[in-house]
N, C-alpha and C positions, 0 to 999 in steps of 0.2 A: 541463613537465608532459606526461606520456605519456597518451595516450588508451587506453582499454580496447578490445580487439578485440571485435567483435560476438559472436564465438563464445565469448568469455570472460565475457560478461554474463549475469546471471540475471534473467529476467523472471518475475514472479509475480503471482498474484491471491490474495486472502484472503477467506474466508467467515467472518463473525462478527467484529465489532469490539468485543467486550465487554472485560472486564478482561484476559484472557490475549491475545486477538487484538490489542488496541490496543498492548500491550507488544511483541508480536512484530512488528507493523507498524512501530513506532517503531525497533526495533533493525534491521530489514531496510532501512528507509529511510536509515539512517545508513551503510550499507555502500556504498562508492563503486561497486562492480561490480554492484549490483542495480538493478532497474527495476520498481517496482510498477506494474502495468497496470490493475488493477481491485480494488474492494473491495465486498463485498456484506453487507448486514445487514437484518433485518426492520424495525428501528426507524430513523426519519429522523434522530434525534439522533445516532446512531452514524455516519451518513453524514457529518454535519457534523464529528464528531470525526476520522474518517478523513481528511477533506480538510484539517483543521487540522494533523494529524500530518505529512502529506506536502506541506504548503504548496499544496494545491489542484492538484497536477500529475497526480493519478490520477483516473480516472473512478470513480464509485460507482453501484451499481445497487440496486434494490429489487425483491424478488420480487412477482409479481402475485397 
């Protein structure tokens, strides 16, 4: 199994984990060369959804 060079990896954050955002997050998380680093949404329930989608390996934030 070859590892991906750091320069070939995509790091991303997502704002909004609603219907469209959760689908995009799910698709991006399934890409082996991507690394989601943060997710942000106003609603706490969507923070939980984001963590479930990525198996709790990303951080989530909530606006103040």
